[in-house]
C-alpha positions in Angstrom: -16.0 -23.4 10.9 -19.7 -23.3 10.7 -19.8 -19.7 9.0 -17.0 -20.4 6.5 -18.8 -23.5 5.3 -22.1 -21.9 4.6 -19.8 -19.4 2.3 -18.6 -22.3 0.9 -21.9 -24.0 0.2 -23.7 -20.7 -1.1 -20.6 -20.3 -3.3 -21.3 -23.7 -5.2 -24.7 -23.0 -5.7 -24.3 -19.6 -7.2 -20.5 -20.0 -8.5 -21.4 -20.1 -12.1 -24.2 -17.4 -12.1 -24.3 -14.4 -14.4 -23.4 -11.3 -12.4 -25.8 -9.3 -14.5 -28.7 -11.6 -13.6 -28.1 -9.5 -9.9 -28.8 -6.5 -11.7 -31.8 -4.4 -10.8 -32.8 -1.0 -10.5 -31.4 -0.8 -6.6 -28.5 -3.3 -6.5 -25.7 -0.7 -7.6 -27.2 1.7 -4.4 -27.5 -1.6 -2.0 -24.3 -3.1 -2.9 -22.4 0.2 -2.4 -21.2 2.6 0.1 -20.0 6.3 0.8 -17.8 7.8 3.2 -17.1 11.6 2.9 -17.0 11.9 -0.3 -15.9 8.1 -1.4 -17.9 5.8 -3.1 -17.1 2.1 -2.9 -18.8 0.3 -5.7 -18.6 -3.8 -5.4 -21.8 -4.6 -7.2 -20.2 -5.9 -10.0 -19.3 -8.8 -8.1 -21.2 -12.1 -7.8 -21.7 -11.4 -4.2 -25.8 -11.4 -3.4 -28.4 -10.9 -0.4 -27.5 -13.8 0.8 -23.8 -13.5 0.3 -23.5 -10.5 2.1 -25.4 -11.7 5.0 -23.0 -14.9 5.5 -20.1 -12.5 5.0 -21.1 -10.5 8.0 -22.0 -13.3 9.7 -18.0 -14.0 9.2 -16.9 -10.6 10.2 -19.1 -10.8 13.3 -18.4 -14.3 14.1 -14.7 -13.1 15.0 -16.0 -10.7 16.8 -14.3 -8.0 14.6 -15.8 -4.7 16.4 -14.4 -6.3 19.6 -10.7 -5.8 18.0 -11.2 -3.0 16.4 -11.9 -1.3 19.7 -8.5 -2.9 21.5 -7.1 -1.6 18.5 -7.7 2.2 18.9 -7.6 1.6 23.0 -4.2 0.8 23.1 -4.3 -2.8 23.5 -1.5 -5.4 22.7 -3.0 -6.8 19.5 0.0 -7.7 17.8 0.5 -10.6 20.3 3.8 -12.4 19.1 5.6 -9.1 19.5 3.4 -7.9 22.7 2.5 -4.9 21.4 0.0 -2.5 20.7 -0.9 -1.3 17.1 -0.9 2.5 17.3 -0.7 4.2 14.2 -3.9 5.7 14.0 -2.9 7.8 17.2 -0.2 9.4 14.5 -3.0 11.0 13.1 -5.4 11.5 15.2 -3.3 13.1 18.5 -6.0 14.8 20.3 -7.8 11.9 21.9 -5.7 10.3 24.9 -4.6 6.6 24.2 -3.0 4.9 27.2 -0.2 2.5 26.8 0.5 0.9 30.2 -0.7 4.1 31.5 1.3 6.7 29.6 -0.9 9.1 27.2 1.0 8.5 24.5 -0.5 11.3 22.4 1.7 13.8 24.4 5.1 12.5 23.1 3.3 12.3 19.4 2.5 15.4 19.4 6.1 17.2 20.7 7.3 15.2 17.8 4.8 16.3 15.2 5.7 20.2 16.4 9.5 19.2 16.3 8.8 17.7 13.0 6.9 21.2 11.5 9.5 23.3 12.9 12.1 21.9 11.0 9.9 21.4 7.6 9.6 25.3 8.3 13.0 26.0 8.9 13.8 24.1 5.3 11.6 25.0 3.2 11.9 29.1 3.9 15.8 28.4 4.1 16.0 29.3 8.0 17.8 26.0 7.4 20.4 26.0 4.6 23.1 23.5 2.9 26.5 24.8 2.9 26.2 25.9 -0.4 22.6 28.1 0.2 18.8 27.2 0.7 18.2 23.3 0.4 17.2 22.4 -3.3 17.0 18.2 -2.9 16.0 15.9 0.0 17.6 12.0 -0.6 15.2 9.6 1.9 17.3 6.8 2.3 14.9 4.0 3.8 13.7 0.8 2.7 10.3 -1.4 3.0 8.0 0.5 5.2 10.8 4.1 5.5 10.4 4.0 1.9 7.3 2.4 0.1 5.0 4.7 1.7 6.5 8.3 1.0 8.2 7.6 -1.6 4.0 6.9 -2.9 2.4 9.7 -1.3 5.6 12.2 -2.7 4.3 11.1 -6.0 1.0 11.3 -5.4 0.9 14.2 -4.2 3.4 16.3 -6.0 1.1 19.3 -6.9 1.4 20.2 -4.0 4.8 20.2 -3.5 6.7 23.4 -3.9 11.0 24.5 -4.9 11.9 21.1 -3.2 12.4 18.3 -5.1 11.9 14.7 -3.2 14.1 11.6 -4.0 14.1 8.1 -2.9 16.8 5.3 -2.4 16.1 2.1 -1.1 17.6 -0.7 -2.8 21.3 -1.9 -1.4 22.4 -1.9 -5.6 24.7 1.1 -5.7 23.2 1.9 -8.7 19.9 2.8 -7.0 22.1 5.4 -4.9 24.2 6.5 -7.8 21.4 7.6 -10.4 20.0 9.1 -7.1 22.8 11.0 -6.4 24.0 12.1 -10.3 23.4 15.5 -11.0 22.8 16.7 -7.3 24.3 19.0 -5.4 25.8 18.1 -1.6 25.9 21.8 -0.6 22.3 22.0 -1.3 21.1 18.2 -0.2 19.6 17.0 2.8 19.7 13.9 3.4 17.3 11.7 5.8 18.2 8.1 7.2 15.3 5.9 7.8 15.8 2.8 10.4 14.2 2.7 13.3 17.5 1.0 15.0 19.3 2.1 12.4 21.0 -0.9 12.0 19.2 -1.7 8.8 22.0 -2.9 6.4 20.9 -1.7 3.3 20.4 1.4 4.5 23.2 2.2 6.4 25.3 0.8 3.8 23.5 3.8 1.3 23.6 6.5 4.1 27.7 6.0 4.5 27.8 6.3 0.8 25.9 9.2 0.6 27.8 10.7 3.5 31.1 10.3 1.0 29.6 11.5 -1.4 28.5 14.8 0.6 31.7 14.9 1.9 33.1 15.6 -1.6 31.5 19.2 -1.3 30.4 19.8 1.9 33.2 19.9 4.9 30.4 18.5 7.6 28.7 16.7 6.1 26.7 15.5 9.3 25.0 18.5 9.1 23.0 17.7 6.2 21.8 14.7 7.8 18.5 14.1 9.1 17.4 11.1 10.9 13.9 8.9 11.8 15.4 6.7 14.3 14.8 5.8 18.4 18.7 5.0 18.7 20.3 8.0 19.9 23.3 6.9 20.2 23.7 5.5 16.3 22.3 8.7 15.2 25.1 10.7 17.5 27.9 8.6 16.5 27.4 8.6 12.6 27.4 12.6 13.6 23.7 13.7 13.3 22.6 16.6 15.7 19.9 15.6 18.3 17.7 18.6 17.1 17.1 16.5 13.5 16.4 13.2 14.8 12.8 12.2 15.0 11.9 8.9 16.4 8.8 6.5 16.8 8.0 3.6 19.4 7.9 0.1 18.7 4.1 0.0 18.5 4.1 1.9 14.9 4.7 -0.9 12.4 7.2 0.4 9.5 4.3 -0.4 6.8 2.3 1.8 8.8 4.5 4.4 9.8 4.5 7.1 7.1 2.1 8.9 9.5 4.7 10.3 11.7 8.5 11.2 11.3 8.9 8.3 8.4 6.7 10.6 6.4 9.1 13.6 7.3 10.4 13.9 3.7 6.4 14.3 2.6 6.0 16.9 4.9 8.7 18.5 3.9 7.6 18.0 0.1 4.4 19.6 0.7 4.7 21.4 3.5 3.4 21.2 7.5 0.0 22.7 6.7 -0.9 19.6 3.8 1.0 17.1 5.6 -1.7 17.5 8.3 -4.8 17.6 5.7 -3.5 14.3 4.7 -3.4 12.9 8.7 -7.1 14.7 8.8 -8.0 12.0 5.7 -6.4 9.2 7.5 -8.7 10.3 11.0 -11.3 11.0 9.0 -11.8 7.1 7.6 -10.2 5.9 11.3 -14.0 7.5 12.4 -15.9 5.6 9.8 -14.2 2.7 10.4 -15.3 2.7 14.2 -18.8 4.2 13.6 -20.0 3.2 10.8 -22.4 -0.1 10.8 -20.3 -3.0 9.0 -23.2 -3.8 6.5 -22.1 0.3 4.9 -18.4 0.4 6.5 -16.7 0.5 3.9 -12.8 -0.8 4.9 -15.3 -3.9 6.6 -17.0 -4.1 2.9 -13.8 -3.9 1.0 -11.9 -6.8 3.3 -15.5 -8.7 2.6 -15.2 -8.7 -0.9 -11.5 -9.8 -0.7 -12.5 -12.9 1.5 -15.1 -14.0 -1.0 -12.7 -13.2 -3.8 -9.6 -15.1 -2.4 -11.0 -18.0 0.3 -13.9 -18.5 -0.9 -13.9 -18.0 -5.1 -10.5 -19.1 -4.4 -8.8 -16.3 -6.9 -5.2 -16.3 -5.7 -4.3 -12.6 -6.9 -6.0 -8.9 -7.1 -5.3 -6.4 -9.2 -4.9 -2.8 -8.2 -5.5 -0.6 -11.3 -5.7 3.2 -10.3 -7.0 5.1 -13.1 -4.5 8.5 -11.4 -1.0 8.2 -13.3 0.2 9.9 -9.7 -0.8 6.6 -7.6 1.6 4.6 -9.9 3.1 3.6 -6.9 0.1 2.9 -5.4 0.2 -0.9 -6.3 3.9 -1.3 -4.9 2.8 0.2 -1.6 -0.2 -2.1 -1.0 1.7 -5.2 -2.4 3.9 -5.0 1.0 0.6 -3.7 3.6 -1.4 -6.5 2.4 0.9 -9.1 1.9 3.9 -8.3 4.5 0.7 -8.3 6.8 -1.2 -11.2 5.8 0.8 -13.5 4.5 0.6 -15.8 7.3 0.6 -19.7 7.9 -0.9 -19.8 11.4 -3.1 -18.2 13.3 -2.7 -16.3 16.6 -2.4 -19.7 18.4 0.1 -21.3 16.0 -1.9 -23.2 14.5 -2.1 -24.0 10.5 -4.8 -22.1 9.1 -7.6 -24.0 7.5 -7.9 -21.8 4.9 -6.0 -19.7 2.3 -4.2 -16.4 4.0 -3.7 -13.1 1.7 -4.1 -12.8 -2.1 -0.8 -11.5 -4.2 -1.2 -8.0 -5.0 -0.2 -6.6 -7.9 -0.9 -3.7 -10.4 -0.2 -0.3 -12.3 -2.5 2.6 -13.3 -4.3 3.1 -16.0 -4.5 3.1 -19.2 -0.9 1.7 -19.1 -2.5 -1.9 -17.9 -4.8 -1.5 -20.7 -1.4 -2.3 -23.4 -0.2 -4.8 -21.0 -1.6 -6.9 -18.9 -5.0 -6.6 -19.4 -5.3 -9.5 -22.0 -5.0 -12.0 -19.8 -7.4 -10.4 -17.3 -10.0 -10.4 -19.8 -9.2 -13.4 -21.9 -7.2 -15.1 -19.6 -8.0 -19.0 -18.4 -7.5 -17.5 -14.4 -10.1 -15.1 -12.9 -8.4 -11.8 -11.3 -10.4 -9.5 -9.2 -9.8 -5.7 -10.3 -9.8 -2.8 -8.0 -10.2 0.3 -9.9 -9.4 3.5 -8.3 -10.8 6.4 -10.3 -11.0 10.3 -8.9 -13.7 12.4 -11.0 -11.5 15.4 -11.6 -7.9 16.0 -11.9 -5.2 19.0 -11.4 -5.1 19.6 -14.9 -8.5 21.6 -15.7 -6.8 22.3 -19.4 -6.7 19.1 -19.9 -10.1 17.8 -18.7 -10.5 16.2 -22.2 -7.6 13.8 -21.0 -9.2 13.2 -18.0 -12.3 12.8 -19.1 -10.9 10.0 -21.3 -9.1 8.5 -18.4 -12.5 8.1 -16.8 -14.5 6.6 -19.7 -11.1 3.8 -20.1 -11.8 3.1 -16.1 -15.9 2.6 -16.2 -15.2 0.9 -19.7 -12.8 -1.9 -18.5 -15.2 -2.6 -15.2 -18.1 -2.7 -17.7 -16.2 -5.4 -20.5 -15.1 -7.8 -17.6 -18.8 -7.6 -16.4 -20.7 -8.3 -19.6 -17.8 -10.4 -21.9 -18.9 -10.6 -25.4 -20.5 -14.1 -26.6 -19.6 -16.0 -29.6 -22.7 -15.2 -31.4 -21.6 -11.3 -30.7 -18.2 -12.3 -31.8 -19.5 -14.1 -34.7 -21.9 -11.4 -36.0 -19.5 -8.7 -35.9 -17.2 -10.9 -38.4 -20.4 -12.0 -40.4 -20.1 -8.4 -41.0 -16.8 -7.8 -41.9 -17.9 -10.2 -44.6 -16.2 -13.8 -43.3 -17.9 -16.8 -43.4 -17.9 -20.9 -42.9 -14.8 -22.1 -41.0 -12.8 -18.8 -41.2 -16.0 -17.2 -39.7 -16.0 -19.6 -36.8 -12.5 -19.4 -35.8 -11.8 -15.7 -36.2 -14.8 -15.1 -34.0 -13.6 -17.8 -31.2 -10.8 -15.3 -31.2 -12.7 -12.7 -30.1 -15.2 -14.1 -27.2 -14.6 -12.4 -24.0 -16.1 -14.7 -21.3 -17.1 -11.9 -18.7 -18.6 -12.6 -15.6 -15.1 -11.6 -13.9 -15.4 -9.2 -10.7 -14.3 -6.2 -10.1 -14.7 -3.1 -7.5 -14.6 0.6 -8.3 -13.6 3.2 -5.6 -14.3 6.8 -6.5 -13.2 10.1 -5.2 -13.4 13.8 -5.9 -9.8 14.9 -6.3 -6.6 13.6 -5.4 -6.2 15.7 -2.6 -3.9 15.3 0.4 -7.3 14.4 2.2 -8.5 11.7 0.0 -4.8 10.0 0.1 -4.9 10.0 3.9 -8.7 8.3 3.6 -7.7 6.0 0.8 -4.3 4.5 3.0 -6.2 4.3 5.6 -9.0 2.3 3.9 -6.5 -0.4 2.9 -5.2 -0.2 6.4 -8.1 -1.0 7.7 -8.9 -3.4 5.0 -5.7 -5.6 6.4 -7.0 -5.0 9.8 -10.2 -7.0 8.9 -8.8 -9.1 7.0 -6.4 -10.7 9.2 -9.3 -10.8 12.2 -11.3 -12.4 10.4 -8.4 -15.4 9.1 -7.8 -15.3 12.8 -4.1 -13.8 12.4 -1.7 -11.4 13.3 -1.2 -8.8 11.0 1.3 -6.9 12.7 4.8 -9.2 12.7 6.8 -10.4 9.8 9.0 -12.9 10.6 9.2 -14.1 7.1 11.1 -11.2 6.6 13.8 -12.6 9.1 15.8 -15.7 7.7 16.9 -14.2 4.3 18.4 -11.4 6.2 20.2 -13.9 8.5 21.5 -16.3 5.2 22.4 -12.0 3.5 24.6 -11.8 6.2 26.2 -15.5 6.3 26.7 -15.6 2.6 28.4 -11.9 2.2 32.1 -13.2 3.9 31.5 -16.4 1.2 31.2 -14.2 -1.1 34.7 -12.6 -0.8 36.3 -16.0 -0.4 35.0 -17.5 3.1 34.6 -21.6 2.8 31.4 -22.3 1.3 31.8 -25.6 3.5 27.7 -26.8 4.4 25.8 -25.0 1.7 24.2 -26.7 -0.5 25.5 -27.6 -4.5 23.2 -25.2 -6.1 24.4 -22.3 -3.9 28.5 -22.8 -3.8 27.7 -23.3 -7.7 26.1 -19.6 -7.8 28.9 -18.6 -5.4 31.5 -19.6 -7.9 30.7 -18.2 -10.3 29.4 -14.8 -9.1 32.7 -14.4 -6.7 
């Protein structure tokens, strides 16, 4: 814990230091890094040369480089489930990766080729519904089988042609009812995404979709595809094996959209653009493996997160993309980070000596400016902000609006940094004619503390390649933070207990005895049934 203590001691010395005092002619360049068209600027944080050196020592002390190489090589770094962690192989199928002596990329290439062929058939009309060419694709999944492809399909909508994609996740019947309303069963393809084909929410929605399909299609299962490894269960559902795409247990759900879970995305944007998405992820993998830690984007992003959460004790971080098509990115990252690093024990089962991952949340700009930015600027808690913004948008005819968007993004990070002093606020109100006690009162309402940290990730344009870079960047950030914290970022036992209790409560809601339940649960059951 010496490295941690050194960071805490350093933080105590600099906690009240104005970030602005750190700026000289070189700071912005020194506290930023670039990779393949991305610029990550973390100069608007209270990290100085000493702090960065101490953070890098923390990463080196955790043997980050060795553990990174172990992940890429196929070692079983998911120790609680005795599995490799190889989502990276899904986006780089050319370099052999051995698991138990078998090169897993051979099967990956075969599955990828089958996905491409199916996508081309659907998009060309060679695979059609009973009413003709497929017009709509409904992806049914939950968690990692939904959040990734749903986020990416919105982000890359400028690259989608003809096919409309829809996503159903919630077991609340309202979700699937609203999605299916207005669709034609005879021209709709349904993808059921569940590795085991037993996920209760997904399979309940799949049966509902099948019943809906039967209203307009004589053989509804002919317009279903599955992303699953349970061939017996998909066959029992009626789905032809040619439309079943499996993936291995060394691909975690929240890391899986690079493979068959991304089928809906491939259908939407086409195999060629999907491959560009994979190429962006692979480019970030190469950067993560090869770049020096001091200029390594995933490492620096993670170290900033460690500084803010574990050292400064800021409990949350806001992800703020100034790109409307990244509206679902905060929700995607919420699962990626909180399910991965929301742990309380280290790899060896010992209670953590530091806090684990932060609460991750956010909304796209400029919408958030008219919602929660008030608290970010003037609230009593400090919330580190992570801005994302592109140099250009996809609508050249609306370039003036994009400039306004970018101006707002840069203004927000500058305002968080600079703030507004009481003296400045007083002078502004004095010019409006106020004086005496009312001048002071009104001025105090307009003080911005400032000195609030933020980072900014800039990219050229939100293309499939760039989205791949961004997603892989955050994936590796999670890995780095997990290594430094000494936890397993690739299991999720915290989701299991609620599932077990829900299965026990369902018959109680249907009339079975609630004996053994606590008084609150019994009261709620009585009211709701």
